[in-house]
N, C-alpha and C positions, 0 to 999 in steps of 0.2 A: 504494499500499500504506500502511496505517495502523498505528501502534504502539499504538492504544487497545485495551483489553481488549474481548474479544467478549462480547456479552450472553448470558444463560442460554438464549436461544432456540436457540443453536448447540450446546448440549451434548447429546450423544447419551445416551440412557438405554435400558437393556434389563433386563427382569426376570431375577432370578436365583433359580432353584428348586433347592434341594439335595434330592436323592432318593437312596434306597438301594433300587432296585427288585429286590430279590431276597428270597427267604425261605430259611430253613434248616430242614431236618428235624431232628428231635431225635436220631435214630439209636437203636440198641438200648439203650444204657446210660442216657442222659438220658430217653429214652422210657419206660423201665421205672420210673424215679424218678417221672416225671410221672403215669404210669398208677397207681402205688401211691398217690400223693397223692390222685388222684381217687377211689380205692377206700377211702381212709381208713387207710392204713398207710404205714410208712416202709421204704425199702430202702437199702442201701449196696452197695459192691462190694469183693470181696476182693483186696487187693494181692498182688504177687508174694511179699512177705515174710509174708503171712497176715493183715496188719492189715486192718480193715474200714474203708473210707473213706466218709464221709457228708458232703454229698451225693456220689453216686458220680461218678467221673471215667472217661473212656474210656481213659486211659493211666496207668500207674503213675507217681506223682510222683517216685520215686527212680530207676527204671531206664528209663522211657519205654515199657516193653512194653505191648501191648494187654491190657486187662483185660476179662473176660467173666462172672466168677462173681458174679452178683447174690445178695445175702443180705437177708433181712428183719431189721430192727433195731427196737428200741423195743417198745411205743410210748412208754414213759416214758423219762426221761433225767435227767442230772445237770447243773446249772449249773456251768460251770468258771470263768467270769468274767462280770461284768455291769457295766452303768452305768445310771444313772437318767435318764430322759427326763421332765423336769418340765413342759415346755411342748410337748406334741405338736403337729405340723402337720397340715394336712388330709390330706396324703398318707400319714401314718403308719397302721399297722394298728389301733391302739387310740386312741380319742378322749380318754381321761382319762390323767393321768400314768401311766407304765409303765416297765419296764426293758428295755433291749436286753441280750441275753445270748448267750453261746456255750454251746450245750446239746449234750452228748455223749449221744446215744441209747444205751440199753442194748444191748450187743452190738457197739457201734461203737468204734473207736480214735481217731476225730477228732470234732470238734464242729462244729455248724452254727449260724449266726446265727438268732435268733428274738426276737420280742417276748413278754415275760412280763407278764401281768396281775397286778398286785400293788397293794395299797392304799396302800403307802408304801415308801420305801427300807428302813425297818426290817423289812418283810415279805420282803425279798430277802436271800439269803446265797449265797456260793460253797459248793457242795456240796448245795444244796437240790434236792429231787426235783421234777420237773415232768412234765406230760402234755400232749399236744396238744389243742387245741380246733379242731375242723374247721369249715370254712365250711358253711353250710346247703346251698348249691348249689355243687357242685364240677365242674370242667371240665378238670382235668389241668394245673394251673399251680401255681406256688409259693404262690399266694394261697389255695389249697385248705386249707393249714394256716394258719388265721386267726391264731392266736397260741398261746402256752403258758400254763398256769396251774399253781399249786402242787398237788401231789398231796395229797388229803385236804383 
């Protein structure tokens, strides 16, 4: 027997592939939201306390009860807060500088995140009115709502 280190020829190697071989259906609530996006409108869901939640959730965030009452909201909304993206990345929805904003669609009690097309930070403000810009080709995904723009 020898105490010398063994060469790399003795090292065992095996490939490692990480997979998640499953798919999830959207179900009636998220499915309704995705279908509405494909058709060019927005929906939320009525919570146990009557608040309208957008995007819709399957369960009430306060009580945990099942939610089923889908309601149409928007199409316009109000910017509740925002931040400026001066250097967009390739994965961002808008190629020139834009704002990320929380937008509360008309008729909703919560806000959803969206990109707002604006010429500069001076063109953005909390409380401003925006409307959705829909993708030319829609397939029932969040990307069907391409971005938002100022009303008028």
